N, C-alpha and C positions, 0 to 999 in steps of 0.2 A: 376297805378304807385305806389300806396301805397303797393299793394301786391308784386310788383317787389322789392321794397326796403326791405320789410319784408323777402322775399326769400333770398336777399343778406345778411340779418342779421341772416340767419340760419333757417328760418321757411317757408317752401314752402306750402302755404295754398292750392294751386291747387292740389298738390300731396296728401295732407291730404284728400281732397274730393275724389280723385280717389281711394285712398286706402280704405277709409270708404265704398265707393260704392262696391268695390271688396269684402270687408269683409261681407257686407250685403248679397251678393249672396252666399258666402260660408256658412254663418250662416243659411240662409233659407234651405239649403240642409240638415240640421241636425234637423229640427224642428219636424220630425216624429219619432225621435230615441227613445223616452221614452213613453211607453203607459200610464204611470201614469200622464203625463203632457200634457196639451193642450196649444199651443201657439196661441194667437190671434194677427194677424198682421193687424194693423189699418193704416199702412203706405201708402197704395194704391200705392205701388211700389217705394216710395221715400225712399232712403237709410237712411235718417235722421228722418223718421217718427216714430210714436209711435208703440210699440209692448208690449204686456203683456202676462203673462202666468198664468195658474191656474191648480190646481190638478183635475184630472179626477174622481171626486167622484161619478159620475153617473154610470160609468162602473165598478169602483172599490170602493165600499162603505167603505172599511176599511180605505181609505184615509181621511175620515171625522175626524178620531182621530189623524191624523198625523200633525206634525208641521215642520217648516223649520229652518235649521241651516246654516249660512254662514261660509265659511272656506277660508280666504284669504291666499295667499302665493306667493312666487316668485321663479324664477330659480336661484337666487343668482348670483354667478359669473360663472356659468357653460356655459353661452352663449359665453364667451371668447373662450372656447375650442370647442364649437359647430361650431363657425365660422372658427377657425383655421383648424379644421378637414374637413370642408366642409360638415358636417353632420347635416343639419338643421332639418331633421326629428327627430333627437334625442332631439332637444330642445323642440319640441311639446310634446314628450313623458315625458320629465322631468317635464314640468309644470303641466301635468296631474297627474303624480306620487306624487308630493308634495302636491297638493291641494285636489285631490279627496280622497286620503287615509286618510286625516284628517276627512273625513266623514265615510268612510266604516269601519274604525277601531273602531268606536263607535256604529256600527250596522246600519248605515244609508245607503240610496241609493243616490249616487252622481249623481244628475239628470241634473242640469243646471249649466253652467259656463259663466262668462263674463271676458273679458281680456283687458288689456291695454299694448300696445307695446311701450316702451319708447326707443327712438333712438336718436343718434346724429343727423341723418337726414334720411328721407325716400327716399332720392334721387329724381330723376326725371324719370318717366317712359319713355322708357324701359331700363334705365341703370341698372348696376349690383346690385346696392343697392336696388332699387325699386323692382327688381325681387326677391331678397333675402327676402324682407319683405313679398311679396306675397307667396313665398314658405313656410314661417312660418305658415301663416294662412291656406294655402292649406293643409299642413301636419296636422294641428290641426283639420280641418274639416274631413279629411280622418280618423283620429284616433277616432273622435267622432262617425262617422258612424260605425266603427269597434267595438268600446268598448261600444257603447250605451249610449251616453249622448248628451245633447243639448248645442251647442255654441250659446248662446242667442244673444250676440252682441260683437263687438270688437271696440276698440278705439286706437288711436295713440297719441303720445306726442313727438314732436321734441324738444330736450333740448340743442342741439349744443355741445359746449365744456364741458358741465356738464356731458356728457356721455363719459367716457374715457375707452379705452382698452389698454392692454400692447402693442399690435401691432398698431401703429398709422395709418397704411395703411390698416387695416382690411376693407373688403368690406362692412361689416355691424357692427355697434356698438350698442348693445341693451341690455336692461333688460326687462324681461317679468313678468308682475303682473297678477294674476288670482284670481277670486273670484268664488268658487264653492258653490252651494246651494244644500244642502242635505235634503232628506225627511226622517223623523224619526217617527216611530210608538212607542208609549210608552211601548209596550210589547216586543220590540226588541232592546232596547238600551242596549249596552254592557258597563258596568261601573266597572267591577271587584268586584262586591259585593259578588259573590259566590266563591271567591278565598279561597282555603283551601289546607291542606296538601294532597299529593298524586296525584294531577292533573299533567298531562303531559304538557311539554312545547315543542312546535313545532317551528322550525326556518324556515322562508321563505327566500330563497336564492336570492341574488342580486349580479351578477358578473360585475356590473358597479361601478364607484365611487359614484354614486348617485348625490345629489346636495349639500351635506354638506361637509365642509372641503376642498373645491376646492382651496381656497387660499393657503393651505398647499401643495396641490398637484402641483399647479403652481410654488410654491417656490421650490419644489423638482425638477421640470423640469428645472428651471433656474440653480439650483446647478449642475445638471448633464450635461446639454447641452448648458449652457451659458445664459446670460441675454436676448438675442434675440433668444430664443430656437426654435421659429417657423421657423427661417431661416436655422436651422441646419438639413441637410438631415437625419442624424442619429436619429433625434427626432421624425420624422413623424409617425412612428409606435406607439410610446408611446403617442403622441398627440391623435391619433385616438382611442387608448384604453381608454385614460382618458375622451374622449368625448362620449363614448358609452352610450346609453340611459338607464335610470333607469328601473328596472323591474316593471311591473304593476301587482298589486295584487287585484285590486278592484272588478273585476268580480267574482273572486274566493270568496272573503269575502262576497260580496252581495249574491252570490249563497248559500253559507254556512248559511246565515241568512234568507234564504227562500224568497228572494225578487222577484225572477224571476217568480215563480208560486204561491207565497204566501203559501208555504208549511211550514211544521214544521221545525224550524231552528235547526242546530246542537247545542249541549250544550256548546257553547264557553263562557268561563267566562271572558276572557280578550284578547284583541288584543293590543299589545304594539308596537308603532312605534319606531324603533330603529335607529334613525339617529342623528348625532351630539351629541354623548355622552349620548343618551337616555337610554342606558343599566343601567347606574347609576341613572340618573336624573328622569327617568320615571318608568322603570320596577322595579328596586330595591327599589326605594323610596316608591312605592305603596305597595310592599310586606312588607316593614319594618313597615309601618303604621298599618298593620294587625298582626304584630308579626311573619311574615312568612319569610322563606328563600328559596333559590333555588340552586340546583346543576346543572350546565350546562356543562357536560364534552364533549359534542359532537357538538360543534359549527361548522359552515361552515368555511372553510379557506377563507381569503380575496382573491379577484381577483389578478391576477399577477401584474397589474399596481399598485394596492394599496401596494402590498409587495415591488415593486420597489421604489415607492415614500417613503415608510417607511425607506428604506435603504438609498436612496439618501438624504433625509431630515435629517437623523440622529435622528429619533424619538425614544422614549421609548415606551414600550407596553402601559403604562398608558396613554401617550399622544395620541397614535393611537386609543385606545378604547374610548377616550374622544371626538375625532374629527370625526371619521368615523364610518360607520355601520359595517365594518370589515367582510362582507360576508353575513350578514342577516339584512334586513332592517325592519323586523317585527317579533314579537313573537306571537304565538297563544297558549293560555292556554285552555285545554279542558279535559273532562273526559276521563280516560284511555280506557274505553270500546267503545268510539266513535272516537278515534284517527285515526284508520284505515280508517274510513269513510271520515274523512277530508283529509287524505293523498291521497285517491283515487280521491276525488274531485279536489285536487290540481293538480294531474297528468292530469286529463281531461282538466284543464285550462292551462296546460303546465307551471306550477309554480313549481320550485324546492322547496321541503319541506321534512324535516325529523324530527324525535323526537330528540331533543338536550338535554333534561334534565327533571327535575321533581321539583315540589314545595314541600318543606320540612319544618320541624319545628325543631328548636334547641334553647337552652337557650339564646344564643346571635345571633340575626338574621344576616344573611349574604348572599351574592350571590357569589358562587364560580364557576370559569371557568378556562380554560387553554388557554392562548394566542396562537393564531394560527400564530403569527409572529415568536415567539422565543421558544414556549413551556413553558413559565413561568407560574407558578400557580398564579392566581389572585384571590383576594377576596375583595368584597366591604362590608363595614359596615355602619350602620346608622351614619350620620354626626351630 
């Protein structure tokens, strides 16, 4: 009786147990994905039982010098568009893109993740909401098997009306939180200490909106198609484009750092994650600390949906480059004589990449580039 009352109040405990058991089976299927990690399952088949993991130092002795870094992140409000478009596989790719790249960009190996699915409700199996929740964890498991990481465990949290979407009738209302655990070797951490004049800057392309600045994108959709834009047939193509999954760079970056066969890494001096205004806040700021500048005349153009939202929202170039990645979600800084090797590797991983500029030095440090929205010449200076 108490559980029935609790379900009426918005928390279906029975469904939480069913979902957790389902997650356990999906997670188990990923436990062999990383040769550097051994998962010890002490649960004896009970989905809520204990599991631990350790580094495989016996087979890979170099791991004895390694340490672990956690990297938490969320999918932000991208889930709104994932549900509206019906593309829940994109949601899994987005949560991996935001969390795992916070490890690979510093030279680590994104090995293990744990996630929490926060929902209005999990539904009641086999209704549409419960099946959508299972689809999310299914897609995450499939991606883990493809990309080579472990989904160690998953949890859910039903918060009722505290989880709100624009569309009150959405089949699933959710936010997704993930914690990635990365393996770092002290000889392969990338911190930007070798930055200097003459190095090349390579842009890594992303033809999605990514996961930053989605509130502005949804505002643009409302301004173009109406407050209930998801009900407008003319908006459906734009919704699907806005929900497209983020590009994944991690296998490329880990490969470049020699993780897959413990080979000599490429001489990468910096990997800058370029999301949510990071061109100024992260890339430029780090250069300015060292008295360096950059000229970036050959940036990627933003994806069409981003250009459309720029126009519909009435944004300026400055606002757009502060909110969005604008076509490249990461920069790689590397020695000129090894840039071709990195580009070849990027091609083998099917990641769009090209040389977009160079690190320079001038009396007053700045980062110069040309906006790919309007052609305006832009320049950032130390603040």
